[in-house]
C-alpha positions in Angstrom: -38.7 74.5 -63.7 -35.4 74.3 -65.3 -33.3 77.4 -67.7 -34.1 77.4 -71.5 -30.6 76.6 -71.8 -31.1 73.2 -69.8 -34.2 72.5 -71.8 -32.4 72.5 -74.9 -29.6 70.2 -73.6 -32.0 67.6 -72.2 -33.9 68.1 -76.1 -30.2 67.6 -77.5 -29.7 64.1 -75.7 -33.0 62.9 -76.5 -32.9 63.4 -80.1 -34.5 60.8 -82.2 -32.7 58.6 -84.8 -34.2 58.9 -88.3 -33.7 56.4 -90.9 -32.8 57.8 -94.7 -34.3 57.0 -98.0 -33.7 58.0 -101.6 -36.2 59.9 -103.7 -36.3 61.7 -107.5 -34.2 64.6 -106.9 -37.3 66.8 -108.6 -39.4 65.4 -106.0 -36.7 66.6 -102.6 -37.8 70.2 -102.3 -37.8 70.9 -98.3 -36.3 67.5 -97.8 -32.8 67.1 -95.5 -29.7 65.8 -97.2 -28.8 62.7 -95.8 -25.2 62.5 -97.4 -22.8 64.9 -99.3 -23.6 64.7 -103.2 -20.8 65.6 -105.7 -21.0 66.4 -109.2 -20.4 63.7 -111.7 -19.6 66.0 -114.6 -18.4 69.5 -115.4 -20.7 72.3 -115.8 -20.8 73.7 -118.6 -20.0 70.3 -120.3 -17.8 71.9 -122.7 -16.5 75.8 -123.6 -19.2 77.6 -125.3 -20.4 81.1 -126.3 -22.0 83.5 -123.7 -23.5 85.7 -126.6 -24.5 85.5 -130.4 -21.4 86.8 -132.2 -18.9 85.1 -134.4 -15.9 82.5 -133.0 -12.4 83.0 -134.3 -9.0 82.1 -133.6 -7.5 84.9 -131.6 -4.0 84.2 -133.6 -5.4 84.9 -136.8 -6.0 88.8 -135.6 -2.7 89.8 -134.3 -1.7 91.5 -137.4 -5.2 93.6 -137.9 -5.6 97.1 -137.4 -7.4 99.9 -139.1 -4.7 99.8 -142.0 -4.7 96.3 -142.3 -7.9 94.8 -141.9 -7.8 91.0 -141.5 -10.7 89.1 -143.5 -12.2 85.8 -142.5 -14.6 83.6 -144.2 -17.7 82.7 -142.2 -17.7 79.0 -143.0 -21.3 78.3 -141.1 -23.6 78.7 -138.7 -23.6 76.8 -135.1 -26.5 76.9 -132.7 -26.8 75.9 -129.2 -27.5 71.7 -129.1 -26.1 71.5 -132.6 -23.3 68.7 -132.8 -19.9 70.8 -132.9 -17.8 68.1 -134.6 -16.6 69.0 -137.9 -14.0 68.9 -140.8 -10.8 70.6 -140.6 -11.3 74.5 -140.9 -8.9 76.4 -143.3 -6.4 79.3 -142.2 -8.6 82.5 -141.5 -12.3 81.4 -141.3 -14.7 81.9 -138.3 -17.7 80.5 -137.4 -21.4 82.5 -136.6 -22.7 81.3 -133.3 -25.4 81.6 -131.5 -25.6 81.7 -127.3 -24.5 78.8 -126.0 -22.9 77.1 -129.1 -20.2 74.9 -128.4 -16.7 76.0 -129.1 -14.0 74.1 -130.2 -10.3 74.6 -131.5 -8.9 76.0 -133.2 -11.9 79.1 -132.4 -10.8 80.4 -128.7 -12.7 84.0 -128.6 -16.2 85.3 -129.4 -16.9 88.6 -131.4 -20.4 89.7 -130.7 -23.0 90.9 -133.4 -23.1 94.3 -132.3 -18.9 95.1 -132.8 -18.9 93.2 -136.0 -18.8 94.0 -139.4 -19.7 91.3 -142.5 -19.2 91.8 -145.8 -20.2 89.6 -148.9 -18.2 89.2 -152.0 -18.8 86.7 -154.6 -21.6 85.3 -152.8 -19.2 84.5 -149.4 -20.0 86.3 -146.2 -16.3 87.6 -144.4 -16.0 89.3 -141.3 -13.6 92.2 -141.1 -11.4 92.5 -138.1 -9.6 95.8 -137.5 -8.1 95.2 -134.4 -6.4 92.4 -132.3 -8.8 90.4 -130.6 -7.6 88.9 -127.3 -8.4 85.0 -126.7 -11.2 83.7 -124.3 -13.5 87.2 -124.5 -17.2 86.0 -123.9 -16.3 82.5 -123.6 -17.6 80.2 -120.8 -15.5 77.3 -119.9 -15.9 73.9 -119.5 -16.6 73.3 -115.2 -16.2 77.0 -114.6 -19.4 76.5 -112.6 -19.4 72.7 -111.0 -16.2 70.3 -111.5 -16.6 66.9 -112.0 -16.4 65.8 -108.0 -17.1 69.2 -106.6 -19.9 69.2 -103.5 -23.0 70.3 -104.9 -25.0 69.6 -101.2 -23.9 69.2 -97.9 -25.2 66.6 -95.5 -27.7 68.3 -93.5 -28.7 70.9 -96.1 -32.2 71.7 -96.5 -33.3 71.3 -100.0 -34.3 74.5 -101.9 -36.0 75.2 -105.1 -32.9 76.2 -106.3 -31.0 72.8 -105.4 -33.5 71.2 -107.5 -32.6 73.2 -110.6 -28.6 72.6 -110.0 -29.6 68.4 -109.3 -31.4 68.2 -112.5 -28.9 70.2 -114.6 -26.2 68.0 -113.2 -28.1 64.7 -114.2 -28.7 63.7 -110.7 -31.8 61.7 -110.7 -32.0 60.4 -107.1 -31.1 61.7 -103.6 -30.8 60.2 -100.0 -32.7 62.4 -97.6 -34.1 61.9 -94.1 -37.5 60.4 -93.9 -40.4 62.7 -93.0 -40.7 62.4 -89.2 -44.6 61.7 -88.3 -46.1 64.1 -85.9 -49.6 63.6 -84.1 -51.2 66.4 -81.8 -54.1 66.7 -80.0 -56.0 70.0 -79.1 -57.6 70.0 -75.7 -60.3 71.7 -73.7 -63.9 71.8 -73.8 -63.8 75.3 -74.7 -62.0 74.4 -78.1 -64.6 73.6 -81.3 -63.9 73.0 -85.3 -66.8 74.6 -85.6 -67.6 78.3 -87.7 -70.0 79.6 -85.9 -69.4 79.8 -82.1 -71.0 81.3 -79.0 -68.5 83.8 -76.8 -67.8 80.8 -74.5 -66.0 78.8 -77.0 -62.3 79.0 -79.2 -61.9 78.2 -82.2 -58.9 75.4 -82.9 -56.6 77.9 -84.5 -53.5 76.5 -82.8 -54.1 73.1 -84.9 -53.8 75.0 -87.8 -51.0 76.9 -87.3 -49.1 73.6 -86.5 -49.8 72.2 -89.5 -48.4 74.7 -91.6 -45.0 73.4 -90.8 -45.4 70.3 -93.2 -45.8 72.6 -96.0 -42.3 74.1 -95.6 -40.5 71.1 -93.7 -40.1 67.4 -94.0 -42.9 66.7 -91.4 -46.0 64.5 -91.7 -48.6 66.1 -89.5 -51.7 64.6 -88.3 -54.3 66.3 -86.1 -56.2 63.6 -84.0 -59.6 64.5 -82.6 -60.3 67.4 -79.8 -59.7 65.9 -76.1 -62.1 67.3 -73.7 -61.7 68.1 -70.1 -63.2 64.5 -69.1 -60.8 63.0 -71.6 -57.8 61.5 -69.2 -58.1 57.6 -70.1 -59.0 58.5 -73.8 -55.5 60.0 -74.3 -53.7 57.4 -72.4 -55.1 55.1 -75.0 -54.2 57.0 -78.1 -50.7 57.5 -76.6 -50.0 53.9 -76.3 -51.5 53.3 -79.8 -49.2 56.1 -81.2 -46.4 54.5 -79.7 -47.1 51.1 -81.1 -47.0 52.6 -84.6 -43.8 54.3 -83.6 -45.0 57.9 -84.4 -42.1 60.0 -83.6 -43.6 63.0 -81.8 -47.0 63.3 -80.0 -47.8 67.0 -79.0 -50.6 68.1 -77.0 -52.1 71.8 -76.7 -53.2 72.5 -73.7 -53.8 70.8 -69.9 -50.1 71.0 -69.2 -50.5 74.0 -66.2 -51.7 73.1 -62.6 -55.5 73.0 -63.3 -58.4 70.5 -62.1 -58.6 69.6 -65.9 -55.0 69.8 -66.7 -54.3 65.8 -67.0 -51.1 65.7 -69.7 -48.8 65.7 -66.9 -50.1 62.8 -64.9 -50.5 60.5 -68.0 -46.7 61.6 -69.1 -45.6 60.7 -65.6 -46.7 56.9 -65.7 -44.2 56.5 -68.7 -41.2 57.3 -66.6 -39.7 58.6 -69.8 -36.1 60.0 -70.3 -34.7 64.1 -69.9 -38.2 64.9 -68.6 -39.1 68.5 -67.9 -42.1 70.1 -66.5 -41.8 74.0 -66.5 -39.1 76.3 -67.9 -37.9 79.5 -67.2 -39.5 81.3 -70.3 -42.6 83.4 -71.5 -44.2 82.8 -73.3 -44.8 79.2 -72.6 -44.0 78.6 -69.3 -45.9 75.3 -68.7 -43.9 73.5 -71.5 -43.5 69.7 -70.7 -41.3 67.0 -72.7 -40.5 63.3 -72.1 -38.7 61.0 -74.0 -41.5 58.5 -73.7 -39.8 55.5 -75.5 -36.8 55.3 -77.7 -38.9 56.3 -80.9 -41.5 58.6 -79.7 -41.1 62.3 -78.1 -43.7 64.0 -76.1 -44.2 67.6 -76.2 -47.0 69.6 -74.0 -47.9 72.6 -75.2 -49.3 75.4 -73.7 -52.9 76.7 -74.9 -52.7 80.3 -75.5 -52.2 80.9 -78.6 -48.4 82.8 -78.5 -47.7 80.3 -76.1 -48.3 77.7 -78.6 -46.5 79.2 -81.5 -43.2 80.1 -79.3 -42.6 76.8 -77.3 -43.3 74.9 -80.9 -41.0 77.3 -82.5 -38.0 77.2 -79.3 -38.4 73.4 -78.5 -40.5 71.5 -81.0 -38.3 72.7 -84.2 -34.9 72.6 -82.2 -35.6 68.9 -81.2 -36.8 68.1 -84.7 -33.6 69.9 -86.7 -31.6 67.9 -84.2 -32.9 64.9 -84.9 -32.9 65.3 -88.9 -29.4 66.9 -88.8 -30.2 70.0 -89.9 -27.8 73.2 -88.6 -29.0 75.7 -91.0 -31.4 77.5 -88.3 -28.7 80.1 -87.1 -30.0 83.2 -85.3 -29.3 86.4 -87.2 -27.6 89.3 -84.7 -29.3 92.6 -84.7 -29.5 95.8 -82.7 -32.3 96.7 -80.5 -34.2 99.8 -81.8 -36.0 100.3 -78.6 -35.3 99.3 -75.0 -36.4 96.2 -73.2 -36.7 95.5 -69.9 -37.9 91.6 -68.6 -37.3 89.6 -65.1 -33.6 88.8 -64.6 -33.8 84.7 -64.6 -36.6 83.8 -67.6 -35.7 83.7 -71.3 -38.1 86.2 -73.3 -38.9 85.2 -76.8 -40.4 88.4 -77.8 -42.4 89.2 -81.4 -41.0 92.0 -83.3 -39.6 93.0 -86.6 -36.1 92.6 -88.3 -35.0 95.5 -90.4 -32.5 96.7 -92.3 -31.2 100.2 -91.6 -30.1 102.9 -93.9 -26.1 101.8 -92.9 -27.0 98.4 -93.5 -27.1 96.9 -90.2 -30.4 94.4 -88.6 -32.1 96.1 -86.5 -34.9 94.8 -84.3 -37.9 96.3 -83.3 -39.7 95.1 -80.2 -43.5 95.5 -80.9 -46.4 96.6 -78.2 -48.4 93.9 -76.8 -46.5 90.7 -76.2 -49.3 88.9 -74.0 -49.3 85.1 -74.6 -53.4 85.9 -76.0 -52.5 88.9 -78.4 -52.5 87.8 -81.7 -52.2 90.9 -83.6 -48.5 91.3 -82.7 -47.4 88.3 -83.9 -49.0 88.1 -87.3 -47.0 91.6 -87.8 -43.7 90.0 -87.0 -41.3 88.9 -89.2 -39.0 87.2 -86.5 -38.9 86.5 -82.9 -36.2 88.4 -80.8 -34.6 86.3 -77.7 -33.6 87.8 -74.8 -31.8 85.5 -72.5 -31.7 85.4 -68.7 -28.9 86.9 -66.6 -30.2 90.6 -68.0 -33.3 92.4 -66.5 -32.4 95.2 -68.6 -31.5 95.7 -72.6 -30.8 99.3 -74.2 -31.2 100.3 -77.4 -28.4 99.5 -79.6 -27.6 96.2 -77.7 -26.9 93.2 -79.9 -29.4 90.4 -79.6 -30.5 87.1 -81.3 -33.3 87.1 -83.8 -34.8 83.8 -85.1 -36.8 83.3 -88.5 -40.6 82.1 -87.6 -40.5 79.1 -89.2 -36.7 78.0 -88.6 -35.6 78.4 -92.1 -34.0 81.8 -93.3 -36.2 83.4 -95.8 -34.2 86.8 -95.9 
């Protein structure tokens, strides 16, 4: 068995080379950006008003006071979307404006409706000013949000809904992203079934449903193949060769990787003499994990079959491999203080189900849940992060700092 740190090193050296493709930015949710994206325009595109009111030239209010009221003729109404170009304006005039209306010289400041006084004289409307008005009040300036040439998205970013809003606003129609990874996986074991009604010696194929959920939030094309039975060693070898031929990026099996009579997966994988092979890691849950770069374009993961072991190994072996291959570096752990003492074997790394909370003092805190056995699902369902307890220590005290990892590898906090 190797340490978790050594396992990550092997995964890093075996990363896949994933090509890029250009797609519509509106369809890029949860894809990985392949190149830096820069704004082609200023946003806002021009100076505009932040609220409804009146646009005027602040210089014309210099002498205004309670005792010397300045009267500005209201020339027209300008709304968002109206063409701001117009004829020359006479002195001591203003424009009634709606939020978002473009503001051009000679006007350089805005008085909101609620602070305005308007009179009508001889059917002409006038704005009354009784104090000096500062320049640039309530204005939104061109390029104050994004300037032309400014970085919008970094290479390696995962594209969020808010990013698509920005891309659309800035007129960025197309974007270059990493292609989706093609993943196939097989559940194994005579006990596994897709039937709804089952006897108590059978187990529903829940691990498969769990893995497929990642295709909803990450750029993965995940396909579940048929269940491999305990005597399906030849069938598995045939399926593996077929998926290598069609350049599937990652092949995964669930179960059949331990040391039992029917655990044939390691025997089959060893026939390929792949790169960076390891069988077993000093971790819990998921100690029997298996990995091999079986061909230049295909990697293999053998995950243990207990539900929590499957979840932990997918999260801490498969996802880091995927992120590294896609160039995504956003899977950053959250530092948190332990709320309760925890003990483990010194030479093992433990991935622990628990809850990350923010204390009244604004500090991140991690609570270790009871029931860490790999067959227990309730603590996994209740948890919002995994706590990582590294090898080299056996006792962790209340208040110690540890790394916490979001369940899906994307920080939703």
